[in-house]
MIROVO-905082 format. One record per residue (C-alpha): residue number from 1; x, y, z. Coordinates in nm, 2 decimals. Each point is the difference from the previous one (the first is absolute). Layout:
R seq     px     py     pz
R NUM      X      Y      Z
...
END
This chain:
R seq     px     py     pz
R   1  12.55   9.13  12.36
R   2  -0.13   0.01   0.35
R   3   0.27  -0.02   0.27
R   4  -0.23  -0.24   0.18
R   5   0.14  -0.27  -0.22
R   6   0.37  -0.06   0.07
R   7   0.03  -0.27  -0.27
R   8  -0.02   0.15  -0.34
R   9  -0.07  -0.34  -0.16
R  10  -0.31  -0.06   0.21
R  11  -0.32   0.14  -0.15
R  12  -0.19  -0.03   0.33
R  13   0.06   0.25   0.28
R  14   0.20  -0.12   0.29
R  15  -0.28   0.12   0.23
R  16  -0.37   0.05  -0.07
R  17  -0.15   0.32   0.15
R  18  -0.36  -0.10  -0.06
R  19  -0.06  -0.08   0.37
R  20   0.17   0.12   0.33
R  21   0.23   0.24  -0.19
R  22   0.22  -0.29  -0.11
R  23   0.08  -0.11   0.35
R  24   0.02  -0.35   0.14
R  25  -0.15  -0.30  -0.16
R  26  -0.24   0.21  -0.21
R  27   0.29   0.15  -0.18
R  28   0.02  -0.33  -0.19
R  29  -0.37  -0.08  -0.05
R  30  -0.22   0.12  -0.28
R  31  -0.37   0.08   0.02
R  32  -0.13  -0.30  -0.20
R  33  -0.21  -0.27   0.17
R  34   0.16  -0.34   0.07
R  35  -0.02  -0.20  -0.32
R  36  -0.06   0.29  -0.23
R  37   0.15  -0.03  -0.35
R  38   0.11   0.36  -0.02
R  39   0.31  -0.06   0.22
R  40   0.13  -0.27  -0.23
R  41  -0.07   0.20  -0.32
R  42   0.19   0.30   0.14
R  43   0.28  -0.22   0.12
R  44   0.05  -0.14  -0.35
R  45  -0.02   0.36  -0.14
R  46   0.26   0.12   0.25
R  47   0.23  -0.30  -0.07
R  48  -0.02   0.06  -0.38
R  49   0.09   0.37   0.04
R  50   0.30  -0.09   0.21
R  51   0.11  -0.29  -0.23
R  52  -0.02   0.22  -0.31
R  53   0.18   0.29   0.17
R  54  -0.27   0.25  -0.09
R  55  -0.09   0.14   0.35
R  56   0.10   0.35  -0.08
R  57  -0.20   0.02  -0.32
R  58  -0.32  -0.18   0.11
R  59  -0.33   0.18   0.06
R  60  -0.28  -0.19   0.17
R  61  -0.35   0.13  -0.03
R  62  -0.26  -0.13   0.25
R  63  -0.36   0.12   0.01
R  64  -0.28  -0.03   0.26
R  65  -0.04  -0.35   0.13
R  66   0.20  -0.25   0.20
R  67   0.31   0.11  -0.20
R  68  -0.04   0.35   0.12
R  69   0.29  -0.01   0.25
R  70   0.25  -0.16  -0.22
R  71   0.22   0.31   0.03
R  72   0.07  -0.09   0.36
R  73   0.18  -0.32  -0.12
R  74   0.16   0.05  -0.34
R  75   0.31   0.23  -0.01
R  76  -0.06   0.13  -0.35
R  77  -0.17   0.31  -0.14
R  78  -0.37  -0.03   0.11
R  79  -0.31   0.18  -0.12
R  80  -0.35  -0.03   0.14
R  81  -0.27   0.00  -0.26
R  82  -0.37   0.07   0.02
R  83  -0.23  -0.30   0.00
R  84   0.03  -0.18  -0.33
R  85   0.24   0.24  -0.15
R  86   0.33  -0.17   0.07
R  87   0.07  -0.12  -0.35
R  88  -0.04   0.35  -0.16
R  89   0.20   0.15   0.28
R  90   0.27  -0.25  -0.09
R  91  -0.02   0.12  -0.36
R  92   0.06   0.35   0.11
R  93   0.32  -0.11   0.18
R  94   0.12  -0.20  -0.30
R  95  -0.06   0.29  -0.24
R  96   0.17   0.25   0.24
R  97   0.30  -0.23   0.06
R  98   0.02  -0.27  -0.27
R  99   0.31  -0.16   0.15
R 100  -0.18  -0.08   0.32
R 101  -0.15  -0.34   0.08
R 102  -0.37   0.05   0.09
R 103  -0.21  -0.25   0.18
R 104  -0.38   0.04   0.05
R 105  -0.11  -0.22   0.29
R 106  -0.38  -0.03   0.02
R 107  -0.27  -0.21   0.15
R 108  -0.31  -0.14  -0.16
R 109  -0.25   0.24   0.16
R 110   0.22   0.28  -0.13
R 111   0.12  -0.11  -0.35
R 112  -0.30  -0.21  -0.11
R 113  -0.27   0.24   0.12
R 114   0.06   0.37   0.02
R 115   0.33  -0.03  -0.19
R 116  -0.12  -0.23  -0.29
R 117  -0.01   0.27  -0.26
R 118   0.34   0.12   0.11
R 119   0.17  -0.34  -0.01
R 120  -0.15  -0.09  -0.34
R 121   0.11   0.34  -0.16
R 122   0.35  -0.03   0.16
R 123   0.05  -0.35  -0.11
R 124  -0.10   0.08  -0.36
R 125   0.26   0.27  -0.02
R 126   0.27  -0.26   0.05
R 127   0.23   0.23   0.19
R 128   0.26  -0.20   0.19
R 129  -0.13   0.00   0.36
R 130  -0.07  -0.30   0.22
R 131  -0.34  -0.06   0.17
R 132  -0.03  -0.24   0.28
R 133  -0.37  -0.08   0.06
R 134  -0.09  -0.16   0.33
R 135  -0.32  -0.20  -0.03
R 136  -0.14  -0.12   0.33
R 137  -0.37   0.00  -0.12
R 138  -0.11   0.26   0.26
R 139   0.02   0.36   0.10
R 140   0.24  -0.06   0.29
R 141   0.07   0.34   0.15
R 142  -0.35   0.15   0.00
R 143  -0.20  -0.28   0.16
R 144  -0.02  -0.30  -0.22
R 145  -0.24   0.11  -0.26
R 146  -0.05  -0.19  -0.33
R 147   0.27   0.08  -0.25
R 148   0.00  -0.04  -0.38
R 149   0.19  -0.32   0.05
R 150  -0.22  -0.15   0.27
R 151  -0.09  -0.36  -0.09
R 152  -0.36  -0.11  -0.08
R 153  -0.17  -0.10   0.33
R 154   0.27   0.16   0.21
R 155  -0.14   0.18   0.30
R 156   0.12   0.36   0.07
R 157  -0.12   0.30   0.20
R 158  -0.21   0.11  -0.30
R 159  -0.09  -0.34  -0.13
R 160  -0.10  -0.18   0.33
R 161  -0.19  -0.27  -0.19
R 162   0.29  -0.05  -0.24
R 163   0.08   0.16  -0.34
R 164  -0.30  -0.06  -0.23
R 165  -0.03   0.02  -0.38
R 166  -0.19   0.32   0.04
R 167   0.32   0.15   0.13
R 168   0.20  -0.11  -0.30
R 169   0.28  -0.25  -0.03
R 170   0.35   0.07   0.13
R 171   0.24   0.18  -0.23
R 172   0.29  -0.19  -0.14
R 173   0.24   0.29  -0.02
R 174   0.32  -0.18  -0.12
R 175  -0.20  -0.14  -0.29
R 176  -0.15   0.34  -0.08
R 177   0.34   0.17   0.00
R 178   0.16  -0.28  -0.21
R 179  -0.25   0.07  -0.29
R 180   0.13   0.36  -0.03
R 181   0.27   0.08  -0.26
R 182   0.21   0.21   0.25
R 183   0.13  -0.26   0.26
R 184   0.29  -0.22  -0.08
R 185  -0.02  -0.22   0.31
R 186  -0.30  -0.11   0.21
R 187   0.01  -0.28   0.25
R 188  -0.21  -0.12   0.30
R 189   0.17  -0.15   0.29
R 190  -0.08  -0.11   0.36
R 191   0.15  -0.03   0.34
R 192  -0.17  -0.31   0.16
R 193   0.31  -0.22   0.00
R 194   0.38   0.01  -0.04
R 195  -0.01  -0.09  -0.37
R 196  -0.25   0.27  -0.09
R 197   0.19   0.26   0.21
R 198   0.32  -0.07  -0.21
R 199  -0.21   0.06  -0.32
R 200  -0.14   0.32   0.15
R 201   0.35   0.13   0.07
R 202   0.12  -0.09  -0.35
R 203  -0.30   0.17  -0.16
R 204   0.06   0.32   0.20
R 205   0.36   0.00  -0.09
R 206  -0.07  -0.06  -0.37
R 207  -0.26   0.28  -0.01
R 208   0.26   0.24   0.14
R 209   0.28  -0.13  -0.22
R 210  -0.21   0.06  -0.32
R 211  -0.06   0.36   0.12
R 212   0.37   0.05   0.05
R 213   0.06  -0.12  -0.35
R 214  -0.26   0.24  -0.13
R 215  -0.20  -0.28  -0.16
R 216  -0.34   0.10   0.12
R 217  -0.29  -0.02   0.25
R 218  -0.01  -0.30   0.24
R 219  -0.29  -0.11   0.22
R 220   0.03  -0.26   0.28
R 221  -0.31  -0.11   0.18
R 222   0.06  -0.16   0.34
R 223  -0.27  -0.22   0.16
R 224   0.03   0.09   0.37
R 225  -0.15  -0.11   0.32
R 226  -0.22   0.22   0.23
R 227  -0.06  -0.22   0.31
R 228  -0.17   0.29   0.19
R 229  -0.29   0.04  -0.24
R 230  -0.01  -0.36  -0.11
R 231  -0.04  -0.07   0.38
R 232   0.25  -0.29  -0.04
R 233   0.34  -0.09   0.14
R 234   0.31   0.08  -0.21
R 235   0.03  -0.36  -0.10
R 236  -0.37  -0.04  -0.09
R 237   0.01   0.32  -0.20
R 238   0.29  -0.13  -0.20
R 239  -0.20  -0.32  -0.07
R 240  -0.30   0.22  -0.10
R 241   0.21   0.19  -0.26
R 242   0.14  -0.32  -0.14
R 243  -0.33  -0.19  -0.02
R 244  -0.25   0.29  -0.07
R 245   0.17   0.30  -0.15
R 246   0.21  -0.19  -0.25
R 247  -0.31  -0.16  -0.15
R 248  -0.12   0.35  -0.09
R 249   0.34   0.16  -0.05
R 250   0.22  -0.26  -0.17
R 251   0.37   0.05   0.07
R 252   0.26   0.04  -0.27
R 253   0.14   0.23  -0.27
R 254  -0.28   0.18  -0.19
R 255   0.23   0.19  -0.24
R 256   0.37   0.01  -0.06
R 257   0.14   0.15  -0.31
R 258   0.36  -0.08   0.11
R 259  -0.04  -0.36   0.11
R 260   0.27  -0.23  -0.14
R 261  -0.27  -0.23  -0.13
R 262  -0.25   0.28  -0.09
R 263  -0.06  -0.14  -0.35
R 264  -0.09  -0.33   0.15
R 265  -0.19   0.13   0.29
R 266  -0.30  -0.18   0.15
R 267  -0.35   0.10  -0.10
R 268  -0.03   0.18   0.33
R 269   0.25   0.26  -0.10
R 270  -0.10   0.27  -0.24
R 271   0.15  -0.08  -0.34
R 272   0.30   0.21  -0.10
R 273  -0.07   0.21  -0.31
R 274   0.31   0.23   0.01
R 275   0.26   0.10   0.25
R 276  -0.03   0.38   0.07
R 277   0.29   0.23  -0.05
R 278   0.18   0.08   0.33
R 279  -0.15   0.31   0.17
R 280   0.20   0.31  -0.08
R 281  -0.04   0.24   0.29
R 282  -0.05   0.37  -0.06
R 283   0.13   0.23   0.27
R 284  -0.17   0.31   0.14
R 285   0.18   0.33  -0.06
R 286   0.11   0.23   0.27
R 287   0.14   0.25  -0.25
R 288  -0.15   0.34   0.10
R 289   0.01   0.14  -0.35
R 290  -0.20  -0.29  -0.15
R 291  -0.26   0.03   0.27
R 292  -0.03   0.38  -0.06
R 293  -0.04  -0.06  -0.37
R 294  -0.29  -0.24   0.06
R 295  -0.17   0.26   0.22
R 296   0.06   0.30  -0.22
R 297  -0.04  -0.17  -0.34
R 298   0.37   0.04  -0.08
R 299   0.02   0.37   0.08
R 300   0.32  -0.05   0.21
R 301  -0.19   0.11   0.31
R 302  -0.04   0.35  -0.12
R 303  -0.36   0.11  -0.08
R 304  -0.10   0.35  -0.11
R 305  -0.21   0.18   0.26
R 306  -0.25   0.23  -0.18
R 307  -0.17   0.12   0.32
R 308   0.34   0.09   0.16
R 309  -0.11  -0.16   0.32
R 310  -0.33   0.18   0.02
R 311  -0.27  -0.21   0.18
R 312  -0.37   0.03  -0.10
R 313  -0.09   0.17   0.32
R 314  -0.32   0.14  -0.16
R 315  -0.14  -0.35   0.03
R 316   0.14  -0.08   0.35
R 317   0.29   0.16   0.19
R 318   0.18  -0.33   0.08
R 319  -0.16  -0.31  -0.15
R 320  -0.22  -0.04  -0.32
R 321  -0.21  -0.31   0.00
R 322  -0.17  -0.15  -0.31
R 323  -0.20  -0.30  -0.10
R 324  -0.03  -0.13  -0.35
R 325  -0.26  -0.26  -0.07
R 326  -0.16  -0.19  -0.28
R 327  -0.05  -0.34  -0.16
R 328   0.29  -0.23  -0.05
R 329   0.18   0.11  -0.32
R 330  -0.11   0.37   0.03
R 331   0.35   0.11   0.08
R 332  -0.06   0.13   0.34
R 333   0.30  -0.18   0.14
R 334   0.23   0.12  -0.28
R 335  -0.11   0.36   0.05
R 336   0.06  -0.03   0.37
R 337   0.35  -0.12  -0.06
R 338   0.07   0.29  -0.24
R 339  -0.12   0.25   0.26
R 340   0.22  -0.15   0.27
R 341   0.30  -0.01  -0.23
R 342  -0.06   0.36  -0.11
R 343   0.00   0.11   0.37
R 344   0.32  -0.20   0.07
R 345   0.17   0.17  -0.29
R 346  -0.09   0.33   0.16
R 347   0.18  -0.11   0.32
R 348  -0.32  -0.06   0.20
R 349  -0.09  -0.32   0.19
R 350  -0.27  -0.20  -0.18
R 351  -0.18  -0.34   0.05
R 352  -0.22  -0.20  -0.23
R 353  -0.20  -0.28   0.16
R 354  -0.21  -0.22  -0.24
R 355  -0.32  -0.19   0.11
R 356  -0.15  -0.27  -0.22
R 357  -0.33  -0.11   0.14
R 358  -0.19  -0.31  -0.12
R 359  -0.20   0.23  -0.22
R 360   0.30   0.14  -0.18
R 361  -0.14  -0.11  -0.34
R 362  -0.32   0.19  -0.06
R 363  -0.01   0.14   0.35
R 364   0.25   0.23   0.16
R 365   0.36  -0.03   0.09
R 366   0.19   0.30   0.13
R 367   0.34   0.15   0.09
R 368   0.08   0.24   0.29
R 369   0.26   0.26  -0.07
R 370   0.17   0.24   0.25
R 371   0.24   0.28  -0.07
R 372   0.17   0.15   0.30
R 373   0.23   0.30   0.04
R 374   0.21  -0.20   0.24
R 375  -0.12  -0.36   0.07
R 376  -0.32  -0.19  -0.06
R 377  -0.11  -0.12   0.34
R 378  -0.29  -0.22  -0.12
R 379  -0.04  -0.12  -0.36
R 380  -0.38  -0.05   0.02
R 381  -0.23   0.26  -0.14
R 382  -0.32  -0.04   0.20
R 383  -0.11   0.36  -0.06
R 384   0.19   0.11  -0.32
R 385   0.04   0.35  -0.11
R 386  -0.04  -0.12  -0.36
R 387  -0.20  -0.28  -0.15
R 388   0.03  -0.12  -0.36
R 389  -0.28  -0.24  -0.09
R 390  -0.01  -0.20  -0.32
R 391  -0.34  -0.16   0.05
R 392  -0.33   0.05   0.19
R 393   0.07  -0.25   0.27
R 394   0.32   0.17   0.10
R 395  -0.16   0.34  -0.01
R 396  -0.29  -0.11   0.22
R 397   0.22  -0.19   0.24
R 398   0.28   0.25   0.06
R 399  -0.17   0.33  -0.09
R 400  -0.15   0.04   0.35
R 401   0.34  -0.05   0.16
R 402   0.17   0.29  -0.17
R 403   0.11   0.27   0.24
R 404  -0.17   0.34   0.04
R 405   0.10   0.23  -0.28
R 406   0.14  -0.30  -0.19
R 407   0.00  -0.07  -0.37
R 408  -0.18  -0.28  -0.19
R 409   0.08  -0.07  -0.37
R 410  -0.20  -0.28  -0.17
R 411  -0.04  -0.15  -0.35
R 412  -0.32   0.15  -0.13
R 413   0.01  -0.23  -0.30
R 414  -0.08  -0.28   0.24
R 415  -0.19   0.18   0.28
R 416  -0.28   0.18  -0.17
R 417  -0.18   0.09   0.32
R 418   0.23   0.10   0.29
R 419  -0.13   0.04   0.35
R 420   0.04   0.33   0.18
R 421   0.30   0.04   0.24
R 422  -0.04   0.33   0.19
R 423   0.33  -0.03   0.18
R 424   0.21  -0.01  -0.32
R 425   0.03   0.17  -0.34
R 426  -0.09  -0.25  -0.27
R 427   0.13  -0.02  -0.36
R 428  -0.14  -0.23  -0.26
R 429   0.25  -0.07  -0.27
R 430  -0.06  -0.25  -0.29
R 431   0.32  -0.20   0.05
R 432  -0.11  -0.29  -0.21
R 433  -0.15   0.21  -0.28
R 434   0.31   0.21  -0.04
R 435   0.23  -0.31   0.00
R 436  -0.21  -0.16  -0.27
R 437   0.02   0.31  -0.22
R 438   0.38  -0.01   0.04
R 439  -0.01  -0.36  -0.14
R 440   0.09  -0.19   0.32
R 441  -0.26  -0.06   0.27
R 442   0.28  -0.12   0.24
R 443   0.13   0.36   0.05
R 444  -0.31   0.12   0.18
R 445   0.19  -0.01   0.33
R 446   0.26   0.24  -0.14
R 447  -0.30   0.23  -0.11
R 448  -0.10  -0.02   0.37
R 449   0.35   0.10   0.10
R 450  -0.01   0.30  -0.22
R 451  -0.33   0.10   0.15
R 452   0.14  -0.03   0.34
R 453   0.29   0.23  -0.09
R 454  -0.24   0.26  -0.15
R 455  -0.23   0.00   0.31
R 456   0.27  -0.01   0.27
R 457   0.32   0.15  -0.15
R 458   0.16  -0.25   0.23
R 459   0.33   0.02  -0.18
R 460   0.12   0.15  -0.33
R 461  -0.13  -0.20  -0.29
R 462   0.36  -0.09  -0.09
R 463   0.02  -0.20   0.33
R 464  -0.27  -0.24  -0.11
R 465   0.12  -0.01  -0.36
R 466   0.35  -0.10   0.12
R 467  -0.15  -0.28   0.21
R 468  -0.19  -0.13  -0.30
R 469   0.31   0.01  -0.22
R 470   0.20  -0.19   0.26
R 471  -0.27  -0.26   0.04
R 472  -0.01  -0.06  -0.37
R 473   0.38   0.00  -0.05
R 474  -0.01  -0.36  -0.13
R 475  -0.31   0.08  -0.22
R 476   0.09   0.33  -0.17
R 477  -0.26  -0.03  -0.27
R 478  -0.28   0.05   0.26
R 479   0.14   0.32   0.14
R 480  -0.16   0.23  -0.26
R 481  -0.35  -0.12   0.04
R 482   0.03   0.01   0.38
R 483   0.12   0.36  -0.02
R 484  -0.30   0.09  -0.22
R 485  -0.23  -0.17   0.25
R 486   0.15   0.20   0.28
R 487  -0.04   0.33  -0.18
R 488  -0.36  -0.09  -0.11
R 489  -0.08  -0.07   0.36
R 490   0.12   0.34   0.10
R 491  -0.21   0.16  -0.28
R 492  -0.31  -0.17   0.13
R 493  -0.01   0.22   0.31
R 494  -0.15   0.33  -0.08
END
């Protein structure tokens, strides 16, 4: 807890350092415009945190938007999230510390636009977090552009003649979230008079209480005023919300699986089909042995070094770079991971960086691999020493980038006419044909790995065979055919 707050029961800081370094009158003023709904919403959140005694276990996540400086005001754990990503950032906190109370506080330009996929996916998971969604029908922070919730006919910086049908109708986010199976509580509230403010406070408190009880995901939409971009006084903007916004965004509970009258709920509320089981949190492990077991495949952190520390200096004295490329499903990524793991087992630094382009099915996706005697300084392989190409597109695209005196190995079953690359030594190996003869076309990537070993003598062959066995520890019946594929790949090099 920050020592700026002398009252441990108060969730707001005693001084705000947003302006003037917390001195004078500005130490008690926030950055919101007069009449803005954010101030009230955050007040109710802070009061709820204090009343429930959860200040020391609360994490507030605020993204880009008018909520961005919430960490100046709320004396809780605060995290800044990228635009639209607050809800999934909140998930990360909840999974890392299931006993925490996590609140994602987002605006409509953030949650309903760039973050729409994130909030839908998060809500459907049903993990107990609380999302407070501030809907003021505008992009407030960035200049008053049209938001997903802007009303039809409403003038904004990007809809100067008013929102038209060609721009689409406003999103009703609370209704959308309520149709998902994951949420247990969804309500829309407002702030335009005392009665509605009381309801807003109760909704926020209920959403957080349901999280504390591990009952599930809660979503509270708050219709809020933005006098600045409405170009209205505070009172007129309240009237606008009441008369205009509520016609498009009706207030009320949209879903509540734990309402006392849930079985007799109004038609507005999503019917209750079943009450979900309470969320049973799982806790991350910090046990060193368990982590090592995952990394080493259960070898207790001890891996046999067949090269005895010898680095393949005949390829490069300090850092060997490779690129493996092919169509999606060719196994280039798997082979790249096996090579990197083999190098790590030999106590060398190694990196594997996958790249999946839009053409990954039928085109070319690739992986860059580096093996360094000390430390990989850059994981990209712009000019690799070695290229393994599983199709013609990959060979044509990356062949010219191979370094002088480099090595190119390609699938001659697929590439029947290979271009000439004068700077590199080229080997055509029928990866696919050999794999089919072995009875499993999927092992063509292991054939390629065997060919790589025969051409480069990068490590002892046992190094790669050990990496294959470790990778297939949970599927032992496939070890034999993969070992055969590796050895046939080696034999293919004369």
